TIROMAR-988290 format. One record per residue (C-alpha): x, y, z; residue in one letter. Coordinates in steps of 0.02 Angstrom, whole numbers, padded with zeros to 5 digits, always signed. Layout:
XYZA ...
//
This chain:
-05180+03331+00628X -05027+03241+00530X -04995+03226+00340X -04912+03102+00247X -04893+03054+00072X -04850+02870+00009X -04812+02782-00130X -04920+02617-00150X -04801+02460-00195X -04912+02307-00195X -04943+02260-00366X -05133+02268-00319X -05148+02440-00311X -05243+02447-00154X -05382+02325-00186X -05437+02170-00101X -05313+02098+00014X -05220+02244+00018X -05373+02352+00046X -05435+02236+00175X -05244+02250+00273X -05236+02459+00257X -05413+02454+00341X -05385+02318+00490X -05222+02426+00519X -05338+02571+00535X -05451+02478+00649X -05312+02465+00764X -05288+02666+00815X -05397+02787+00895X -05359+02930+00800X -05458+02996+00663X -05372+02938+00479X -05416+02974+00299X -05343+02947+00148X -05349+02975-00022X -05265+03001-00178X -05133+03141-00176X -05163+03224-00334X -05355+03265-00314X -05441+03320-00115X -05539+03171-00101X -05522+03094+00064X -05606+02970+00140X -05622+02833+00313X -05468+02738+00313X -05573+02613+00416X -05685+02587+00293X -05642+02463+00170X -05784+02514+00042X -05714+02697+00050X -05523+02619+00030X -05563+02524-00119X -05674+02662-00216X -05520+02753-00207X -05445+02664-00359X -05245+02667-00305X -05144+02554-00409X -04965+02530-00396X -04868+02654-00387X -04978+02804-00328X -04940+02921-00209X -05089+02893-00063X -05121+03060+00064X -05146+03012+00251X -05212+03113+00361X -05224+03090+00544X -05292+03167+00697X -05279+03105+00895X -05150+03047+01016X -05098+02899+00917X -05088+02991+00743X -04911+02967+00704X -04909+02789+00763X -05054+02748+00647X -04984+02856+00492X -04819+02743+00527X -04919+02560+00510X -05021+02603+00376X -04839+02686+00276X -04786+02509+00309X -04936+02433+00209X -04921+02513+00073X -04732+02522+00084X -04736+02334+00055X -04777+02190-00082X -04821+02080+00063X -05005+02142+00047X -05026+02089-00127X -05008+01886-00081X -04820+01906-00148X 
//
């Protein structure tokens, strides 16, 4: 199991366009990936748009990512890139 905490950079938070990019990226990997707000224990399937948007993660929130499987480290690197850039909010 690989874990990481990443701060959300897009101004829109993890909603709409950034969430779609996040989910699309998660679906490129075979490993099991979960995400949740770092300050609570709830984790959701990172491949589900509904689940990811339900987190309500805003700009500046810390998101805990965990992945388990052969490509876990690569998946977390890619998801960290999505959360750490403002490109996902169309800016």
